[in-house]
C-alpha positions as CSV (number, residue, x, y, z in Angstrom):
1,M,0.0,0.1,0.2
2,S,1.0,3.5,-1.0
3,T,2.6,5.7,1.8
4,A,1.8,8.8,-0.3
5,K,-2.2,7.4,-0.3
6,A,-2.2,6.9,3.2
7,L,-0.7,10.3,3.9
8,K,-3.2,12.1,1.4
9,H,-6.0,10.1,3.2
10,L,-4.8,11.4,6.4
11,G,-5.3,15.1,5.1
12,F,-1.7,15.7,3.8
13,E,-0.6,17.1,0.3
14,S,2.5,15.5,-1.7
15,L,5.2,18.3,-2.1
16,V,3.4,20.4,0.2
17,D,3.3,18.7,3.6
18,F,5.7,15.6,2.3
19,R,8.1,14.4,-0.4
20,L,8.6,10.8,-1.3
21,Y,12.1,10.1,-3.0
22,D,14.6,7.2,-4.0
23,N,18.0,8.5,-4.1
24,R,19.0,4.7,-5.1
25,D,21.5,4.5,-2.7
26,G,19.7,0.9,-1.5
27,K,17.8,2.9,1.3
28,G,14.8,2.5,-0.9
29,I,11.8,5.1,-0.7
30,Q,12.7,7.8,1.8
31,M,10.3,10.8,3.1
32,E,11.4,14.4,3.5
33,W,8.7,15.9,5.9
34,L,7.8,19.4,4.7
35,S,4.8,20.2,6.9
36,N,4.8,22.0,10.1
37,Q,2.3,19.8,11.9
38,P,3.9,16.6,13.4
39,Q,4.9,13.9,11.2
40,P,2.7,11.0,11.5
41,S,4.2,7.9,13.1
42,E,4.5,4.4,11.3
43,A,1.5,3.5,13.1
44,E,-0.6,6.3,12.3
45,I,0.5,6.0,8.5
46,A,-0.2,2.2,8.8
47,T,-3.7,3.3,9.9
48,G,-4.1,5.8,6.9
49,Q,-3.2,2.8,4.6
50,V,-5.9,0.3,6.1
51,A,-8.5,3.4,6.0
52,W,-7.5,4.4,2.6
53,G,-8.0,0.6,1.4
54,A,-11.3,0.6,3.2
55,A,-12.6,3.7,1.3
56,Q,-11.6,2.0,-2.0
57,V,-13.8,-1.2,-1.3
58,A,-16.6,1.3,0.0
59,K,-16.3,3.4,-3.2
60,Q,-16.6,0.3,-5.5
61,D,-19.3,-1.3,-3.4
62,R,-21.4,2.0,-4.1
63,L,-20.5,1.9,-7.6
64,A,-21.9,-1.6,-7.7
65,S,-25.1,-0.7,-5.9
66,V,-25.6,2.3,-8.4
67,K,-25.1,0.1,-11.6
68,S,-27.6,-2.6,-10.1
69,K,-30.0,0.2,-9.4
70,L,-30.0,1.8,-12.8
71,E,-30.1,-1.6,-14.5
72,S,-33.1,-2.5,-12.4
73,L,-34.7,0.5,-13.6
74,G,-34.3,-0.8,-17.1
75,L,-31.0,0.5,-18.6
76,T,-28.4,-2.1,-20.1
77,T,-24.9,-2.7,-18.6
78,E,-23.9,-0.9,-22.2
79,E,-26.1,1.8,-21.1
80,V,-25.2,2.5,-18.1
81,Q,-21.1,2.2,-19.1
82,D,-21.7,4.9,-21.8
83,A,-23.7,7.3,-19.7
84,F,-22.0,7.1,-16.3
85,G,-18.7,5.1,-17.3
86,I,-19.1,2.3,-14.6
């Protein structure tokens, strides 16, 4: 799971509050903290990752529900995809 997505879910903005980079020095992806707010702990970032994942699942569930409801109104799958991109 992406650290950047977790931090965004926690309300931080890339290149404003933090910057992720890889120097190719073998240390992997590193973070430079730019915000004047306290840097989230590893546990807080992990919680943000879980919350972001749950939000993505909920979004997919809502889209499936909308698609099902539109199809029950008589629209075909193709019409739903063409009209709404879902």
